[in-house]
N, C-alpha and C positions, 0 to 999 in steps of 0.2 A: 504493500500500500504506500502510495506517495505521501510525503509529509504535507501538513497543512501549510498554506502559504498566505501571504498578505494580499490585501485588496489590490495594491499597486502591481504586484507580480501577476496575479490572476488576470487583471485588466489588460496588462501588456500581452500576455499569452493569448487571450481571447481576441484582442485587437489584431495581433499578428495573423491569427488564423482567419479572421474576417478579411483582412487585406488580401491574403493569398487565396481566398475562396473564389471559385469561378463566378463571373457575373451571371446573375439569374439563378444561382444554385438554390434549390428549393428546400434543402434540409438544413435546419439550424443545428442539429446534433453534431455535425462535423466541426462546428466552431467551439462547442463546449465539451466535447467528449473527453479530451485529455485533461481537463481541469476539475472534473467532478469530484475526484477523490482528494483534491486539495482544498475544497471549500470548508470553511470553519462553521461552527454551529450558529454564529451570529450573521451568517450570509444567506441571502435568498437569490435563487436563480430561477428565472421564469421566461416563458415564451409568450409574447403577445401577438395574437392574430389580428393583423391590421387591414385585412381585405375589405372590411365594410367601409362604406363612404362616410357614415356617421361615426365619429369616435366613441360615442356612447355604446356602439355595438362591437367595439374591439373586445376580444376575449382573452382572458388571462389563464395560462396553464402553468402551474408551479412545478418546476423540476427538482429543486432543492429547497426545503422548508427551513425557516428560522427555528432553531432547536434549543435556544437558551431558555431555561425555565423562567416564566413570568406569570403574574396574576392578572395582567392587563388583557382586555378583550381585543385591543387593536391588532396585536401581532397574530392572533388566531384568526380573526375575521378577514384580514387582508390577504390571507394565503389560500382562500378557497378559490377553486376554479369557477370563474363567472365572467359575465360581460361587465364592462365598465359601468353600465347603467345600474347594475346591481350592487355596486360598491357601497359599503355602509357609511362612508364619509364623503359625501358628494362635494363639499366645499374643498377638501384637499384634492379630490379628483380633478375638479374644474380649474383650480389655481396652480397646481403643481404637477399632476400626472399627465393629463391630456396635452397641455401645451408642449411638454418635452417630447412626447411621441410624435406629435404633429410636426415639430421642428426637425426631428431626426429623420422622419419619413420624407419630408420635403427636400432636405439637403442630402439625404442618403450618406450621412457621415456620422461617425461616433459622437456621442454626447456624454460628457462627464461633468458631474456637479456634486455639490454637498448641500443637503437639505436640512433645515431646522424648522420643524413645524409641529403644531398641535394636531394630533390625529386621534379622533375619538376620545378615549380617556387617558391619553398620554401626551407627553412632549418628547419627540423623537428626533435624533440627529442621525443621518445616514449619508454615506457616499453612494453614488449611483453611476453606473455605466449602461448606456443604451447603444446597442449595435443594430442598425436597421438592415433588413434584407437588401443586398446590393442587386439592383435590377435596372440597368440603364434603359431598357426598352419599356418599362412600366413602373408604377409605384410599388413601394415595398409591400410584400405580403405578410411580413412578420417583423418583429423586433425581439432581440434578446435583451434582457435586463438583468444586471448583476447589482445587488444591493448589499452594502456592508453596514450593518446597524452599529453605530458607535455607542449609543445608549438609549434606553427607553425609561422614562421617568413618569410616574403618575402625574396627570395634569393637576394643577393647583391654581386657584385664583390669585391675582396679584395682591399681596398682603403687605401693607405699609408697616414698617417697624422703625423703632428709634435708632439713633446713630450707634449707641452702645450695643444694641442687638445685632447690627450689621457686623460689628467686630466679633461678637460671640459666634455668629453663624460662619463667618470666615474661618475662625480658629477651629471650630468643630469640623469644618470641611478639610482642614489641614491635619486633623487627627489629634488635636490637643485635648487634654483632660480638663475637667472642671477646675482643678487646682492650677493648671498651667494657664487657663483662660483668666482665672482670678488674678494671678500674678501679672499677666500681660495687661489687664484692664485696670489694675490698681483698685480692685474690689475684693470683698471677702468671698470665700468659697460659698458661703450660704447665700449671698446675694446672687452670684452667678447661677447657682442651682435653682433658685426661685425664678430667675429670668428665663432659664432654659425650660423649666416646666410651663411657664406662661407662653413661651413660644410654641411649645408642643401643642398646647391647647388651642392656640390661635390658628395654627396650620392644620390641626386635626391629625397630628403625627402620633404614631404609636410608640416610637422609640427614637433614639438619636439619629440612627442611619436614615430613618424615614423623614425626620425633620430636615436633615441636610438635603435629601433628594427633593422634597417638596419646595424648599426655599430656592434651590437652583431652578427647578421647574417654573416656579412662579415669577422669577425675576424680582429681586428685592428692591423695594422703593422705601426711602427714608421718609419718616412722618414727623415733622417738627412738633406736632401736638401730642406725640406719645409721651408718656410719663418717663422720666429719667429715674 
């Protein structure tokens, strides 16, 4: 079995295979066959049937599924074989997914980008490679898409916090203990503990790791009216 590889390496191998594939070649498998065993659990590989005139009727067929354990519904629901019109998050589909495929098909050139977006119950960042079917005589009949999911966080509302709590959240994200945060903030351990508990309640966090994830997901805004 071949070793697992990076998104950069797999993208290069797939793009090379795409470049040297015959024009009008109808099988996408020839482009991805050699990299299947290199895919990591956080990667998705799929074929999109683009023969329909209306992008809503494009159809997704997943070849390699995202396999990192998660409690979020987004990663499960977005990997079902279906037409685009059946996707559960139509806002993401219309603003991020369809425009990329339309562009790739029109130009018949690879498209690579990084996406940061709210998708259903998550905030997700992923790298994406789209390889359209090369067909000089007609429009592309399919696209290959490789997605490398960087992280999936539970979606959280933007939650204003006081300046001191910005520091606490930053230090928690760095792995600092309550004692270390207290020393860095020139406050007592007890004060920091109370502030952390209040932050957990405010974000609806079940533990410190959940608090850090929710605070990153939400995008922290300082609130001058918050109590110091």
